[in-house]
N, C-alpha and C positions, 0 to 999 in steps of 0.2 A: 546553521544552515537549515534546520527543519522549519524555522519560521520563514526564512527567505523562500524556501520551496513552496510553502503554503501561499505566500503572497504571490509568487509567480503563477501558481495554478489558478488563483482567484482572478488574475488579470488576463491569463492566457486566452480565454474565449473572446474577450473584447479585442485584444491586440490582433489575434489571428482570424477574427470574424468566423468563429466556429463554436462548437460546444464540447463539453467533456462528459463522459459517462462511464458506466461499468466497463472494465477491461481496457480502457484507453491507457496507453503508456506514453511516457515522456522521457526522452533521452537528454541527459545533460551534456554528454560528450566527454566530460572529465569528472572525476570524483567531486562530490560536493565540498569536501574539505580535505586537508592534508592527512587527517587521522582516520579516514574511512575509505573503503573501496566502493561505497554506494554512489552510483552515477546515473540513476534514473529512478522512475517510479511507475507503479501501476495503480489504477483506481479500482477498488473492490467495493462490494456492497457492505452495508453496516452489519457487523456480526453481533449476535446475541442481543438484539434490540427489540423492544416491544413492537407489535404489529403497527404499521403506519409510521414508525419513527424515522424511516429513511427518506420521507418526503414531507414538505411543508407547503400547504396550499396558501397562497397569498390572497389578499382581499380583492385583487383585480382578476382572480381566477387562474393566474399562472401558478407554477409551483417551482420549488427549489428542491433538488435532490441532494442528499448527504452521502458521502463516500469515505471510505478509509483510503488513505494514501500510504501505500506500502513501498518503502524504498528498496531498490534492487541494485545489485552489482551489474557490471556490463555483461557478464556471462549469463546471469539470471534473466536479464532483460532480453538478451539474444535468444535464449531458450523460449521465452514467452512469445517473442515475435515469430520464431520459426514454427511454433506449434500453435497454441492458443492460450488465452487466459485460463479457460477451464481445464485444459490439459496440464498447464503449469500447476494449478491448484491441486488437481488430482495426484500429480506426481510428487509434489513437494509436501502436501498436507493431507495424507490419506486419513488421518485421525482428526482433521479440522485445522483451522487456521492458527489457533493459539494453543499452546500447552500451558499448564498451570503449575507453577512451582511455589512452594512455601518455605519460609524459614521462620525463625523465632520472631523476627521483627518486620519482615517485608513479604508481601505477596507480589509475585512478579509474573506478568504475562510475557512470554518470549516467543517471537516469531522465528521460525526456522525455515530455511530454504535449502533444497537439495537439488543439485545438478548432476547429471550422469557423470560418473568417473571422477567426481570431486567429493571431498568429505562434507558432511553436514556442517553448516556454519551458522552461528547466531548473527543475525544482521540487525535486529531491532528489539529493544525491550522497553517496557513501561513498568515502572515500579509504583505500587500503590502502598503508601505508608499508613 
């Protein structure tokens, strides 16, 4: 489902005659797969990237922006919609977007989201071997 989500987001501006940018959220309506509660996403700026890495200027003078796609559960998406992207980030990530964990063989970035009156849940992780 992650690849399908990226394909959908790549086509979305053309199909809907619109654009996507920081803070935009997309609701799927149902979980992306049977083994997850993730049912939507939000676009965030590139984290820990060198200056200027978030955009690419094309030869015709136009530019392409790069964003992180952060999958969300329905509750997390609703919190973001009721408040704002920045409030969601402030509430969920007071120490930054990613935490860093290490083990003897794997370094892992784990994204945590926290919604009021619900336990902290791990919703997305990327392992670097």
